[in-house]
PDB file of N, H, CA, C and O in Angstrom:
ATOM      1  N   UNK A   1     -15.870  -0.555  -0.970  1.00  0.00           N
ATOM      2  CA  UNK A   1     -14.761  -0.548  -1.803  1.00  0.00           C
ATOM      3  C   UNK A   1     -15.228  -0.735  -3.167  1.00  0.00           C
ATOM      4  O   UNK A   1     -14.682  -0.089  -4.061  1.00  0.00           O
ATOM      5  N   UNK A   2     -16.330  -1.678  -3.477  1.00  0.00           N
ATOM      6  H   UNK A   2     -16.774  -2.202  -2.750  1.00  0.00           H
ATOM      7  CA  UNK A   2     -16.767  -1.962  -4.804  1.00  0.00           C
ATOM      8  C   UNK A   2     -17.141  -0.726  -5.469  1.00  0.00           C
ATOM      9  O   UNK A   2     -16.837  -0.717  -6.662  1.00  0.00           O
ATOM     10  N   UNK A   3     -17.717   0.327  -5.033  1.00  0.00           N
ATOM     11  H   UNK A   3     -17.964   0.321  -4.064  1.00  0.00           H
ATOM     12  CA  UNK A   3     -18.225   1.832  -5.439  1.00  0.00           C
ATOM     13  C   UNK A   3     -16.643   2.308  -6.178  1.00  0.00           C
ATOM     14  O   UNK A   3     -16.567   2.650  -7.358  1.00  0.00           O
ATOM     15  N   UNK A   4     -15.822   2.268  -5.535  1.00  0.00           N
ATOM     16  H   UNK A   4     -15.884   1.990  -4.577  1.00  0.00           H
ATOM     17  CA  UNK A   4     -14.534   2.966  -5.709  1.00  0.00           C
ATOM     18  C   UNK A   4     -14.076   2.439  -7.170  1.00  0.00           C
ATOM     19  O   UNK A   4     -13.721   3.194  -8.075  1.00  0.00           O
ATOM     20  N   UNK A   5     -14.142   0.916  -7.270  1.00  0.00           N
ATOM     21  H   UNK A   5     -14.431   0.302  -6.535  1.00  0.00           H
ATOM     22  CA  UNK A   5     -13.666   0.257  -8.394  1.00  0.00           C
ATOM     23  C   UNK A   5     -14.427   0.260  -9.529  1.00  0.00           C
ATOM     24  O   UNK A   5     -13.995  -0.101 -10.624  1.00  0.00           O
ATOM     25  N   UNK A   6     -15.714   0.709  -9.292  1.00  0.00           N
ATOM     26  H   UNK A   6     -16.065   1.002  -8.403  1.00  0.00           H
ATOM     27  CA  UNK A   6     -16.951   0.606 -10.514  1.00  0.00           C
ATOM     28  C   UNK A   6     -16.139   1.840 -11.544  1.00  0.00           C
ATOM     29  O   UNK A   6     -15.771   2.975 -11.243  1.00  0.00           O
ATOM     30  N   UNK A   7     -16.048   1.131 -12.782  1.00  0.00           N
ATOM     31  H   UNK A   7     -16.346   0.208 -13.027  1.00  0.00           H
ATOM     32  CA  UNK A   7     -15.762   1.939 -14.178  1.00  0.00           C
ATOM     33  C   UNK A   7     -14.471   2.309 -14.017  1.00  0.00           C
ATOM     34  O   UNK A   7     -14.021   3.292 -14.606  1.00  0.00           O
ATOM     35  N   UNK A   8     -13.587   1.399 -13.026  1.00  0.00           N
ATOM     36  H   UNK A   8     -13.952   0.601 -12.548  1.00  0.00           H
ATOM     37  CA  UNK A   8     -12.108   1.830 -13.043  1.00  0.00           C
ATOM     38  C   UNK A   8     -11.387   0.547 -13.261  1.00  0.00           C
ATOM     39  O   UNK A   8     -11.593  -0.376 -12.473  1.00  0.00           O
ATOM     40  N   UNK A   9     -10.577   0.402 -14.235  1.00  0.00           N
ATOM     41  H   UNK A   9     -10.410   1.151 -14.875  1.00  0.00           H
ATOM     42  CA  UNK A   9      -9.809  -0.742 -14.425  1.00  0.00           C
ATOM     43  C   UNK A   9      -8.757  -1.009 -13.402  1.00  0.00           C
ATOM     44  O   UNK A   9      -8.114  -0.033 -13.017  1.00  0.00           O
ATOM     45  N   UNK A  10      -8.511  -2.059 -12.955  1.00  0.00           N
ATOM     46  H   UNK A  10      -9.033  -2.853 -13.268  1.00  0.00           H
ATOM     47  CA  UNK A  10      -7.521  -2.714 -12.031  1.00  0.00           C
ATOM     48  C   UNK A  10      -6.849  -3.479 -12.801  1.00  0.00           C
ATOM     49  O   UNK A  10      -7.306  -4.415 -13.456  1.00  0.00           O
ATOM     50  N   UNK A  11      -5.138  -2.921 -12.732  1.00  0.00           N
ATOM     51  H   UNK A  11      -4.767  -2.161 -12.200  1.00  0.00           H
ATOM     52  CA  UNK A  11      -4.399  -3.879 -13.248  1.00  0.00           C
ATOM     53  C   UNK A  11      -3.691  -4.751 -12.059  1.00  0.00           C
ATOM     54  O   UNK A  11      -3.300  -4.279 -10.992  1.00  0.00           O
ATOM     55  N   UNK A  12      -3.616  -5.951 -12.410  1.00  0.00           N
ATOM     56  H   UNK A  12      -3.934  -6.334 -13.277  1.00  0.00           H
ATOM     57  CA  UNK A  12      -3.092  -6.981 -11.258  1.00  0.00           C
ATOM     58  C   UNK A  12      -1.652  -6.897 -11.624  1.00  0.00           C
ATOM     59  O   UNK A  12      -1.111  -6.765 -12.722  1.00  0.00           O
ATOM     60  N   UNK A  13      -1.136  -7.015 -10.335  1.00  0.00           N
ATOM     61  H   UNK A  13      -1.575  -7.123  -9.443  1.00  0.00           H
ATOM     62  CA  UNK A  13       0.434  -7.013 -10.545  1.00  0.00           C
ATOM     63  C   UNK A  13       1.113  -8.087  -9.079  1.00  0.00           C
ATOM     64  O   UNK A  13       0.497  -8.005  -8.017  1.00  0.00           O
ATOM     65  N   UNK A  14       1.896  -8.677  -9.130  1.00  0.00           N
ATOM     66  H   UNK A  14       2.396  -8.744  -9.993  1.00  0.00           H
ATOM     67  CA  UNK A  14       2.445  -9.365  -7.860  1.00  0.00           C
ATOM     68  C   UNK A  14       4.102  -9.071  -7.885  1.00  0.00           C
ATOM     69  O   UNK A  14       4.875  -8.944  -8.834  1.00  0.00           O
ATOM     70  N   UNK A  15       4.316  -9.018  -6.406  1.00  0.00           N
ATOM     71  H   UNK A  15       3.688  -9.121  -5.634  1.00  0.00           H
ATOM     72  CA  UNK A  15       5.885  -8.491  -6.402  1.00  0.00           C
ATOM     73  C   UNK A  15       6.856  -9.452  -6.682  1.00  0.00           C
ATOM     74  O   UNK A  15       7.814  -9.161  -7.400  1.00  0.00           O
ATOM     75  N   UNK A  16       6.677 -10.934  -6.039  1.00  0.00           N
ATOM     76  H   UNK A  16       5.899 -11.170  -5.456  1.00  0.00           H
ATOM     77  CA  UNK A  16       7.478 -11.891  -6.212  1.00  0.00           C
ATOM     78  C   UNK A  16       6.979 -13.274  -6.871  1.00  0.00           C
ATOM     79  O   UNK A  16       5.766 -13.435  -6.737  1.00  0.00           O
ATOM     80  N   UNK A  17       7.628 -14.272  -7.530  1.00  0.00           N
ATOM     81  H   UNK A  17       8.613 -14.141  -7.639  1.00  0.00           H
ATOM     82  CA  UNK A  17       7.142 -15.578  -7.941  1.00  0.00           C
ATOM     83  C   UNK A  17       6.768 -16.454  -6.999  1.00  0.00           C
ATOM     84  O   UNK A  17       7.718 -16.468  -6.217  1.00  0.00           O
ATOM     85  N   UNK A  18       5.980 -17.163  -6.625  1.00  0.00           N
ATOM     86  H   UNK A  18       5.208 -17.152  -7.260  1.00  0.00           H
ATOM     87  CA  UNK A  18       5.876 -18.295  -5.854  1.00  0.00           C
ATOM     88  C   UNK A  18       6.946 -19.357  -6.114  1.00  0.00           C
ATOM     89  O   UNK A  18       7.583 -19.847  -5.182  1.00  0.00           O
ATOM     90  N   UNK A  19       7.113 -19.661  -7.220  1.00  0.00           N
ATOM     91  H   UNK A  19       6.596 -19.263  -7.977  1.00  0.00           H
ATOM     92  CA  UNK A  19       7.700 -21.187  -7.625  1.00  0.00           C
ATOM     93  C   UNK A  19       9.110 -20.874  -7.964  1.00  0.00           C
ATOM     94  O   UNK A  19       9.836 -21.864  -8.049  1.00  0.00           O
ATOM     95  N   UNK A  20       9.626 -19.792  -8.164  1.00  0.00           N
ATOM     96  H   UNK A  20       9.036 -18.987  -8.095  1.00  0.00           H
ATOM     97  CA  UNK A  20      11.020 -19.521  -8.318  1.00  0.00           C
ATOM     98  C   UNK A  20      11.600 -18.370  -7.615  1.00  0.00           C
ATOM     99  O   UNK A  20      10.813 -17.602  -7.061  1.00  0.00           O
ATOM    100  N   UNK A  21      12.821 -18.143  -7.557  1.00  0.00           N
ATOM    101  H   UNK A  21      13.460 -18.766  -8.007  1.00  0.00           H
ATOM    102  CA  UNK A  21      13.519 -17.072  -6.662  1.00  0.00           C
ATOM    103  C   UNK A  21      13.562 -16.109  -7.417  1.00  0.00           C
ATOM    104  O   UNK A  21      14.696 -15.824  -7.803  1.00  0.00           O
ATOM    105  N   UNK A  22      12.670 -15.433  -7.815  1.00  0.00           N
ATOM    106  H   UNK A  22      11.749 -15.665  -7.501  1.00  0.00           H
ATOM    107  CA  UNK A  22      12.709 -14.234  -8.987  1.00  0.00           C
ATOM    108  C   UNK A  22      11.492 -12.898  -8.428  1.00  0.00           C
ATOM    109  O   UNK A  22      10.528 -13.043  -7.676  1.00  0.00           O
ATOM    110  N   UNK A  23      11.966 -11.677  -9.094  1.00  0.00           N
ATOM    111  H   UNK A  23      12.750 -11.560  -9.705  1.00  0.00           H
ATOM    112  CA  UNK A  23      10.737 -10.524  -8.621  1.00  0.00           C
ATOM    113  C   UNK A  23      10.127 -10.187 -10.003  1.00  0.00           C
ATOM    114  O   UNK A  23      10.521 -10.579 -11.102  1.00  0.00           O
ATOM    115  N   UNK A  24       9.036  -9.340  -9.703  1.00  0.00           N
ATOM    116  H   UNK A  24       8.716  -9.022  -8.811  1.00  0.00           H
ATOM    117  CA  UNK A  24       8.286  -8.981 -10.973  1.00  0.00           C
ATOM    118  C   UNK A  24       8.317  -7.657 -11.031  1.00  0.00           C
ATOM    119  O   UNK A  24       7.290  -7.126 -11.454  1.00  0.00           O
ATOM    120  N   UNK A  25       9.251  -6.933 -10.709  1.00  0.00           N
ATOM    121  H   UNK A  25      10.085  -7.365 -10.365  1.00  0.00           H
ATOM    122  CA  UNK A  25       9.228  -5.369 -10.644  1.00  0.00           C
ATOM    123  C   UNK A  25       9.407  -4.825 -11.679  1.00  0.00           C
ATOM    124  O   UNK A  25       9.039  -3.651 -11.730  1.00  0.00           O
ATOM    125  N   UNK A  26      10.081  -5.485 -13.009  1.00  0.00           N
ATOM    126  H   UNK A  26      10.380  -6.438 -12.968  1.00  0.00           H
ATOM    127  CA  UNK A  26       9.910  -4.899 -14.229  1.00  0.00           C
ATOM    128  C   UNK A  26       8.618  -4.765 -15.069  1.00  0.00           C
ATOM    129  O   UNK A  26       8.448  -4.168 -16.132  1.00  0.00           O
ATOM    130  N   UNK A  27       7.637  -5.573 -14.210  1.00  0.00           N
ATOM    131  H   UNK A  27       7.776  -6.057 -13.346  1.00  0.00           H
ATOM    132  CA  UNK A  27       6.190  -5.486 -15.136  1.00  0.00           C
ATOM    133  C   UNK A  27       5.470  -4.806 -13.924  1.00  0.00           C
ATOM    134  O   UNK A  27       4.342  -5.247 -13.702  1.00  0.00           O
ATOM    135  N   UNK A  28       5.845  -3.975 -13.237  1.00  0.00           N
ATOM    136  H   UNK A  28       6.761  -3.617 -13.417  1.00  0.00           H
ATOM    137  CA  UNK A  28       4.942  -3.100 -12.481  1.00  0.00           C
ATOM    138  C   UNK A  28       4.136  -2.326 -13.056  1.00  0.00           C
ATOM    139  O   UNK A  28       4.725  -1.553 -13.812  1.00  0.00           O
ATOM    140  N   UNK A  29       2.743  -2.159 -13.020  1.00  0.00           N
ATOM    141  H   UNK A  29       2.265  -2.787 -12.406  1.00  0.00           H
ATOM    142  CA  UNK A  29       1.804  -1.768 -13.914  1.00  0.00           C
ATOM    143  C   UNK A  29       2.085  -0.098 -14.241  1.00  0.00           C
ATOM    144  O   UNK A  29       1.881   0.439 -15.329  1.00  0.00           O
ATOM    145  N   UNK A  30       2.524   0.465 -13.201  1.00  0.00           N
ATOM    146  H   UNK A  30       2.690   0.029 -12.317  1.00  0.00           H
ATOM    147  CA  UNK A  30       3.267   2.119 -13.718  1.00  0.00           C
ATOM    148  C   UNK A  30       4.331   2.373 -14.550  1.00  0.00           C
ATOM    149  O   UNK A  30       5.448   2.509 -14.052  1.00  0.00           O
ATOM    150  N   UNK A  31       4.145   2.469 -15.885  1.00  0.00           N
ATOM    151  H   UNK A  31       3.238   2.358 -16.289  1.00  0.00           H
ATOM    152  CA  UNK A  31       5.199   2.558 -16.525  1.00  0.00           C
ATOM    153  C   UNK A  31       6.483   3.317 -16.486  1.00  0.00           C
ATOM    154  O   UNK A  31       7.580   3.067 -16.986  1.00  0.00           O
ATOM    155  N   UNK A  32       6.031   4.370 -15.715  1.00  0.00           N
ATOM    156  H   UNK A  32       5.140   4.573 -15.309  1.00  0.00           H
ATOM    157  CA  UNK A  32       7.055   5.521 -15.200  1.00  0.00           C
ATOM    158  C   UNK A  32       8.005   5.132 -14.021  1.00  0.00           C
ATOM    159  O   UNK A  32       9.226   5.245 -13.914  1.00  0.00           O
ATOM    160  N   UNK A  33       7.005   4.613 -13.126  1.00  0.00           N
ATOM    161  H   UNK A  33       6.013   4.522 -13.213  1.00  0.00           H
ATOM    162  CA  UNK A  33       7.894   3.966 -12.015  1.00  0.00           C
ATOM    163  C   UNK A  33       8.553   2.565 -12.056  1.00  0.00           C
ATOM    164  O   UNK A  33       9.330   2.134 -11.205  1.00  0.00           O
ATOM    165  N   UNK A  34       8.184   1.995 -13.030  1.00  0.00           N
ATOM    166  H   UNK A  34       7.552   2.346 -13.722  1.00  0.00           H
ATOM    167  CA  UNK A  34       8.591   0.572 -13.106  1.00  0.00           C
ATOM    168  C   UNK A  34      10.135   0.459 -13.346  1.00  0.00           C
ATOM    169  O   UNK A  34      10.820  -0.486 -12.952  1.00  0.00           O
ATOM    170  N   UNK A  35      10.608   1.576 -14.064  1.00  0.00           N
ATOM    171  H   UNK A  35      10.052   2.343 -14.384  1.00  0.00           H
ATOM    172  CA  UNK A  35      12.006   1.767 -14.150  1.00  0.00           C
ATOM    173  C   UNK A  35      12.912   1.839 -13.159  1.00  0.00           C
ATOM    174  O   UNK A  35      14.049   1.374 -13.238  1.00  0.00           O
ATOM    175  N   UNK A  36      12.304   2.598 -11.904  1.00  0.00           N
ATOM    176  H   UNK A  36      11.380   2.976 -11.841  1.00  0.00           H
ATOM    177  CA  UNK A  36      13.168   2.692 -10.950  1.00  0.00           C
ATOM    178  C   UNK A  36      13.005   1.731  -9.516  1.00  0.00           C
ATOM    179  O   UNK A  36      13.673   1.776  -8.483  1.00  0.00           O
ATOM    180  N   UNK A  37      11.829   0.838  -9.890  1.00  0.00           N
ATOM    181  H   UNK A  37      11.287   0.801 -10.729  1.00  0.00           H
ATOM    182  CA  UNK A  37      11.547  -0.141  -8.771  1.00  0.00           C
ATOM    183  C   UNK A  37      12.328  -1.073  -8.670  1.00  0.00           C
ATOM    184  O   UNK A  37      12.842  -1.567  -9.673  1.00  0.00           O
ATOM    185  N   UNK A  38      12.551  -1.455  -7.590  1.00  0.00           N
ATOM    186  H   UNK A  38      12.133  -1.054  -6.775  1.00  0.00           H
ATOM    187  CA  UNK A  38      13.515  -2.859  -7.320  1.00  0.00           C
ATOM    188  C   UNK A  38      13.312  -3.506  -6.173  1.00  0.00           C
ATOM    189  O   UNK A  38      12.572  -2.877  -5.417  1.00  0.00           O
ATOM    190  N   UNK A  39      13.694  -4.535  -5.754  1.00  0.00           N
ATOM    191  H   UNK A  39      14.295  -5.047  -6.368  1.00  0.00           H
ATOM    192  CA  UNK A  39      13.540  -5.420  -4.516  1.00  0.00           C
ATOM    193  C   UNK A  39      14.244  -4.830  -3.353  1.00  0.00           C
ATOM    194  O   UNK A  39      13.824  -4.730  -2.200  1.00  0.00           O
ATOM    195  N   UNK A  40      15.590  -4.389  -3.930  1.00  0.00           N
ATOM    196  H   UNK A  40      15.931  -4.471  -4.866  1.00  0.00           H
ATOM    197  CA  UNK A  40      16.432  -3.766  -2.701  1.00  0.00           C
ATOM    198  C   UNK A  40      16.141  -2.606  -2.281  1.00  0.00           C
ATOM    199  O   UNK A  40      16.389  -2.272  -1.123  1.00  0.00           O
ATOM    200  N   UNK A  41      15.679  -1.960  -2.986  1.00  0.00           N
ATOM    201  H   UNK A  41      15.478  -2.231  -3.927  1.00  0.00           H
ATOM    202  CA  UNK A  41      14.946  -0.556  -2.472  1.00  0.00           C
ATOM    203  C   UNK A  41      13.601  -0.675  -1.681  1.00  0.00           C
ATOM    204  O   UNK A  41      13.242   0.076  -0.775  1.00  0.00           O
ATOM    205  N   UNK A  42      12.878  -1.820  -2.215  1.00  0.00           N
ATOM    206  H   UNK A  42      13.171  -2.430  -2.952  1.00  0.00           H
ATOM    207  CA  UNK A  42      11.400  -1.904  -1.612  1.00  0.00           C
ATOM    208  C   UNK A  42      12.030  -2.482  -0.372  1.00  0.00           C
ATOM    209  O   UNK A  42      11.438  -2.025   0.606  1.00  0.00           O
ATOM    210  N   UNK A  43      12.861  -3.190  -0.073  1.00  0.00           N
ATOM    211  H   UNK A  43      13.342  -3.561  -0.867  1.00  0.00           H
ATOM    212  CA  UNK A  43      13.130  -3.748   1.253  1.00  0.00           C
ATOM    213  C   UNK A  43      14.047  -3.006   2.163  1.00  0.00           C
ATOM    214  O   UNK A  43      14.063  -3.360   3.342  1.00  0.00           O
ATOM    215  N   UNK A  44      14.934  -1.866   1.716  1.00  0.00           N
ATOM    216  H   UNK A  44      14.921  -1.578   0.758  1.00  0.00           H
ATOM    217  CA  UNK A  44      15.124  -0.785   2.555  1.00  0.00           C
ATOM    218  C   UNK A  44      14.065  -0.015   2.831  1.00  0.00           C
ATOM    219  O   UNK A  44      14.129   0.416   3.982  1.00  0.00           O
ATOM    220  N   UNK A  45      13.167   0.314   2.272  1.00  0.00           N
ATOM    221  H   UNK A  45      13.116  -0.036   1.336  1.00  0.00           H
ATOM    222  CA  UNK A  45      12.139   1.458   2.569  1.00  0.00           C
ATOM    223  C   UNK A  45      11.294   0.617   3.793  1.00  0.00           C
ATOM    224  O   UNK A  45      11.000   1.144   4.866  1.00  0.00           O
ATOM    225  N   UNK A  46      10.963  -0.771   3.432  1.00  0.00           N
ATOM    226  H   UNK A  46      11.202  -1.199   2.561  1.00  0.00           H
ATOM    227  CA  UNK A  46      10.181  -1.079   4.586  1.00  0.00           C
ATOM    228  C   UNK A  46      11.108  -1.411   5.737  1.00  0.00           C
ATOM    229  O   UNK A  46      10.406  -1.528   6.742  1.00  0.00           O
ATOM    230  N   UNK A  47      12.282  -1.597   5.997  1.00  0.00           N
ATOM    231  H   UNK A  47      12.852  -1.503   5.182  1.00  0.00           H
ATOM    232  CA  UNK A  47      12.984  -1.916   7.110  1.00  0.00           C
ATOM    233  C   UNK A  47      13.099  -0.324   7.826  1.00  0.00           C
ATOM    234  O   UNK A  47      13.102  -0.185   9.049  1.00  0.00           O
ATOM    235  N   UNK A  48      13.183   0.728   6.957  1.00  0.00           N
ATOM    236  H   UNK A  48      13.181   0.615   5.963  1.00  0.00           H
ATOM    237  CA  UNK A  48      13.387   2.256   7.580  1.00  0.00           C
ATOM    238  C   UNK A  48      11.964   2.476   8.169  1.00  0.00           C
ATOM    239  O   UNK A  48      11.839   2.858   9.333  1.00  0.00           O
ATOM    240  N   UNK A  49      10.971   2.253   7.428  1.00  0.00           N
ATOM    241  H   UNK A  49      11.073   1.942   6.483  1.00  0.00           H
ATOM    242  CA  UNK A  49       9.536   2.368   7.827  1.00  0.00           C
ATOM    243  C   UNK A  49       9.472   2.011   9.449  1.00  0.00           C
ATOM    244  O   UNK A  49       9.387   2.746  10.433  1.00  0.00           O
ATOM    245  N   UNK A  50       9.557   0.423   9.293  1.00  0.00           N
ATOM    246  H   UNK A  50       9.627  -0.174   8.494  1.00  0.00           H
ATOM    247  CA  UNK A  50       9.432  -0.378  10.480  1.00  0.00           C
ATOM    248  C   UNK A  50      10.208   0.253  11.607  1.00  0.00           C
ATOM    249  O   UNK A  50       9.628   0.465  12.671  1.00  0.00           O
ATOM    250  N   UNK A  51      11.249   0.511  11.480  1.00  0.00           N
ATOM    251  H   UNK A  51      11.720   0.338  10.615  1.00  0.00           H
ATOM    252  CA  UNK A  51      12.030   1.254  12.426  1.00  0.00           C
ATOM    253  C   UNK A  51      11.658   2.559  12.894  1.00  0.00           C
ATOM    254  O   UNK A  51      11.919   2.930  14.038  1.00  0.00           O
ATOM    255  N   UNK A  52      10.938   3.410  11.880  1.00  0.00           N
ATOM    256  H   UNK A  52      10.727   3.108  10.950  1.00  0.00           H
ATOM    257  CA  UNK A  52      10.382   4.703  12.588  1.00  0.00           C
ATOM    258  C   UNK A  52       9.268   4.406  13.401  1.00  0.00           C
ATOM    259  O   UNK A  52       9.093   5.093  14.408  1.00  0.00           O
ATOM    260  N   UNK A  53       8.398   3.390  13.096  1.00  0.00           N
ATOM    261  H   UNK A  53       8.540   2.832  12.278  1.00  0.00           H
ATOM    262  CA  UNK A  53       7.292   3.266  13.611  1.00  0.00           C
ATOM    263  C   UNK A  53       7.245   2.430  15.235  1.00  0.00           C
ATOM    264  O   UNK A  53       6.239   2.316  15.936  1.00  0.00           O
ATOM    265  N   UNK A  54       8.364   2.017  15.493  1.00  0.00           N
ATOM    266  H   UNK A  54       9.181   2.110  14.924  1.00  0.00           H
ATOM    267  CA  UNK A  54       8.381   1.348  16.911  1.00  0.00           C
ATOM    268  C   UNK A  54       8.412   2.358  17.939  1.00  0.00           C
ATOM    269  O   UNK A  54       8.429   2.032  19.126  1.00  0.00           O
TER     270      UNK A  54
END
């Protein structure tokens, strides 16, 4: 995987804060997507996905 990363800038991001009850969606590295992303929709997506693969 390091070959893939060579000369590719990697923007680090995390979904939730460990020390407080808050999310970090507003700082998602993709400026276009960050306006539409949120925790509720993410959780709904994960629940839907997991139901489908059962």
